[in-house]
C-alpha positions as CSV (number, residue, x, y, z in Angstrom):
1,M,-8.9,-7.1,9.5
2,S,-8.3,-8.7,6.1
3,S,-4.8,-10.1,5.6
4,G,-4.8,-9.4,1.8
5,T,-3.9,-11.8,-0.9
6,N,-1.5,-14.5,0.4
7,G,-0.8,-12.5,3.5
8,H,0.3,-9.3,1.6
9,I,-1.2,-6.0,2.7
10,I,-0.5,-4.5,-0.8
11,C,-0.9,-6.4,-4.0
12,V,-0.3,-4.7,-7.3
13,R,-0.7,-6.4,-10.7
14,S,0.0,-5.0,-14.2
15,L,-0.4,-1.4,-12.9
16,R,-0.6,1.3,-15.5
17,K,-1.1,5.1,-15.2
18,V,-1.3,7.3,-18.2
19,Y,-1.5,11.1,-17.9
20,R,-3.1,12.9,-20.8
21,A,-2.8,16.6,-21.9
22,G,-4.7,17.1,-25.1
23,D,-3.2,14.7,-27.7
24,I,-0.1,14.0,-25.6
25,E,0.0,10.9,-23.4
26,V,2.7,10.2,-20.8
27,E,2.8,6.7,-19.5
28,A,4.0,7.1,-15.9
29,L,3.5,3.5,-14.8
30,R,4.1,0.6,-17.3
31,G,2.9,-2.7,-15.9
32,V,4.1,-2.6,-12.3
33,D,3.8,-5.8,-10.2
34,L,4.5,-5.5,-6.4
35,D,3.6,-7.5,-3.3
36,V,4.2,-6.0,0.2
37,P,3.9,-8.3,3.2
38,R,2.3,-6.9,6.3
39,G,4.9,-5.3,8.6
40,E,7.5,-4.7,5.9
41,F,9.6,-1.5,5.7
42,L,10.0,-1.1,1.9
43,S,12.2,1.6,0.3
44,I,11.4,2.7,-3.3
45,V,14.2,4.4,-5.1
46,G,14.7,5.7,-8.6
47,P,15.6,8.8,-10.6
48,S,13.2,11.7,-11.2
49,G,10.5,10.6,-13.6
50,S,10.9,6.9,-12.8
51,G,7.2,6.6,-11.6
52,K,7.8,6.2,-7.9
53,S,5.7,9.3,-6.9
54,T,2.9,8.2,-9.2
55,L,3.0,4.7,-7.6
56,F,2.8,6.4,-4.2
57,H,-0.3,8.4,-5.3
58,V,-2.1,5.4,-6.8
59,L,-1.4,3.2,-3.7
60,G,-2.7,6.0,-1.5
61,G,-5.9,6.3,-3.5
62,L,-5.0,9.9,-4.4
63,T,-5.3,9.2,-8.1
64,P,-6.9,6.3,-10.0
65,A,-5.0,3.8,-12.1
66,T,-5.4,3.6,-15.8
67,G,-5.1,-0.2,-15.9
68,G,-4.2,-3.2,-13.8
69,S,-5.2,-3.7,-10.2
70,V,-4.3,-2.6,-6.7
71,E,-5.5,-4.3,-3.5
72,I,-5.0,-2.5,-0.2
73,D,-5.6,-4.8,2.8
74,G,-7.6,-7.2,0.7
75,V,-9.8,-4.5,-1.0
76,D,-9.6,-3.7,-4.7
77,L,-9.2,0.1,-5.1
78,A,-11.0,-0.1,-8.5
79,S,-14.2,-1.2,-6.7
80,M,-14.3,2.0,-4.7
81,G,-15.7,5.4,-5.8
82,E,-14.1,8.6,-4.7
83,G,-16.0,8.4,-1.4
84,G,-14.7,4.9,-0.8
85,R,-11.1,6.0,-1.5
86,T,-11.5,8.9,0.9
87,E,-12.6,6.5,3.7
88,M,-9.8,4.2,2.9
89,R,-7.3,7.1,3.3
90,K,-8.9,8.0,6.6
91,S,-8.8,4.5,8.0
92,K,-6.0,2.5,6.4
93,V,-3.3,4.8,5.1
94,G,-1.1,7.5,6.7
95,F,0.9,10.0,4.6
96,V,4.2,11.7,5.4
97,F,5.6,14.2,2.9
98,Q,8.9,16.1,2.4
99,K,7.1,19.3,3.4
100,Y,5.7,18.8,6.9
101,N,2.4,20.4,6.0
102,L,1.7,21.4,9.6
103,L,-0.8,24.2,10.3
104,P,1.4,27.1,11.5
105,T,-1.2,28.7,13.8
106,L,-1.8,25.4,15.7
107,S,0.2,23.7,18.4
108,A,1.9,20.4,17.7
109,G,-0.8,18.6,19.7
110,D,-3.6,20.3,17.8
111,N,-2.0,19.5,14.5
112,I,-2.1,15.8,15.5
113,A,-5.7,16.1,17.0
114,I,-7.0,17.2,13.6
115,A,-6.3,13.8,12.1
116,R,-8.5,12.2,14.8
117,H,-11.2,14.7,14.3
118,I,-11.3,14.1,10.5
119,A,-11.5,10.3,11.2
120,G,-14.4,10.9,13.6
121,K,-12.4,9.5,16.5
122,P,-12.3,10.7,20.1
123,L,-9.7,13.4,20.7
124,E,-8.5,12.0,24.0
125,A,-5.3,10.0,23.8
126,D,-5.4,6.2,23.8
127,A,-2.6,3.8,24.7
128,W,-1.4,3.6,21.1
129,F,-1.2,7.4,20.9
130,K,0.7,7.7,24.1
131,D,3.2,5.0,23.0
132,V,3.7,6.8,19.7
133,L,4.4,10.1,21.4
134,K,6.9,8.4,23.6
135,L,8.6,6.7,20.7
136,L,8.7,9.9,18.7
137,G,10.1,11.9,21.6
138,I,7.7,14.8,21.3
139,E,5.7,14.5,24.5
140,S,7.2,17.8,25.8
141,R,6.6,19.6,22.5
142,L,2.8,19.2,22.1
143,H,2.1,22.8,23.2
144,H,4.7,24.3,20.8
145,K,3.8,25.8,17.4
146,P,5.8,24.7,14.3
147,R,7.9,27.8,14.2
148,A,9.3,27.0,17.7
149,M,10.4,23.5,16.6
150,S,13.3,22.2,14.5
151,G,12.8,20.6,11.2
152,G,13.3,17.2,12.7
153,E,10.8,17.9,15.4
154,Q,8.2,19.1,12.9
155,Q,8.7,15.9,10.8
156,R,8.2,13.8,13.9
157,V,4.9,15.7,14.6
158,A,3.9,15.0,11.0
159,I,4.6,11.3,11.5
160,A,2.6,11.3,14.7
161,R,-0.3,12.9,12.9
162,S,-0.1,10.3,10.1
163,I,-0.2,7.3,12.4
164,V,-2.4,8.6,15.3
165,N,-5.4,6.6,13.9
166,H,-3.3,3.4,13.6
167,P,-3.4,3.1,9.8
168,A,-2.4,-0.3,8.3
169,I,0.1,1.4,6.0
170,L,2.4,4.5,6.2
171,L,3.4,6.1,2.9
172,A,6.4,8.4,3.2
173,D,7.4,10.5,0.3
174,E,11.0,11.8,0.7
175,P,10.4,12.3,4.5
176,T,14.0,13.5,5.1
177,G,14.3,15.7,2.0
178,N,14.3,18.9,3.9
179,L,16.4,17.7,6.9
180,D,20.1,17.8,7.6
181,T,22.1,14.6,8.3
182,K,21.5,14.5,12.0
183,N,17.8,15.1,11.8
184,S,17.4,12.7,8.9
185,E,19.0,9.9,10.8
186,A,16.8,10.7,13.8
187,V,13.6,10.6,11.7
188,L,14.6,7.4,9.9
189,G,15.4,5.8,13.2
190,V,11.9,6.7,14.5
191,M,10.4,5.1,11.4
192,R,12.5,2.0,11.7
193,D,11.4,1.7,15.4
194,L,7.7,2.1,14.4
195,N,8.2,-0.7,12.0
196,R,10.1,-3.0,14.3
197,R,8.5,-2.4,17.6
198,M,4.9,-1.7,16.5
199,G,4.7,-3.7,13.2
200,Q,3.9,-0.6,11.1
201,T,4.0,-1.3,7.4
202,I,6.0,1.5,5.7
203,L,6.6,2.3,2.1
204,M,9.2,5.1,1.7
205,I,10.2,6.9,-1.4
206,T,13.7,8.2,-1.3
207,H,16.5,9.2,-3.6
208,N,19.1,8.6,-0.9
209,P,20.7,5.1,-0.8
210,E,21.7,5.6,2.9
211,A,18.0,6.3,3.8
212,A,16.9,3.3,1.7
213,A,19.2,1.1,3.8
214,F,16.9,1.6,6.8
215,G,14.3,-0.6,5.1
216,D,14.0,-4.4,4.8
217,R,14.0,-4.3,1.0
218,T,14.6,-1.8,-1.8
219,V,12.6,-1.6,-5.0
220,H,14.4,0.2,-7.9
221,M,12.2,1.9,-10.5
222,R,13.1,3.4,-13.9
223,D,10.9,4.6,-16.7
224,G,7.7,3.5,-15.0
225,R,8.8,0.0,-14.2
226,I,10.3,-1.9,-11.4
227,V,13.7,-3.0,-12.7
228,S,15.0,-4.8,-9.6
229,Q,14.1,-5.7,-6.0
230,T,17.0,-6.3,-3.7
231,P,17.7,-6.2,0.0
232,P,19.9,-3.3,1.0
233,A,23.6,-4.0,1.0
234,K,23.7,-3.4,4.7
235,R,20.7,-3.1,7.0
236,V,21.1,-0.3,9.5
237,A,21.2,-1.8,13.0
């Protein structure tokens, strides 16, 4: 596996994204530079409209950039067609969203198995998958459907689905936005453990400073730009 530029798994240079609606242009990203070392837990914060969700979508290959460059694990996204970006998402990037996006008619186990099927991997569990289930604490919930699980349990199933194929990067967009304080802390603790124990690179968008403190570093965005990059005031133990 490539180590990226200078050991960074994500390298962003002069990134721009412009949305157009008729004659109207909205510049969502205005020259973003960002390096993410492999194995870092990075929190991205900023007010609504700051560009953090657009950055998330560009990094995940969900939308193309207007200008600048993005390298994911040593590969320039601009060199890929739509098919290449789709394969990149299957193999290198996992996504966790505020809404759990679980299929309500399927069990937790089947919701997770779908990700392996889409990636063309065997459905039987491997050692990594078993370790993930244990860490997430959902081994006993695999036969339950989403409606029989709490919000925190559903989000942990969503995390399991996103990392079952061992992606290099986990992108999490407000993963605790629908959860109460207790479940938020449980989910954030699981993500921190994934990062520390298994070396999972995580980029998390959040509006919550307490959630951001679970990361190694916090990037602050405003008006489509990174305005500061600082360690959290106090790292959660």
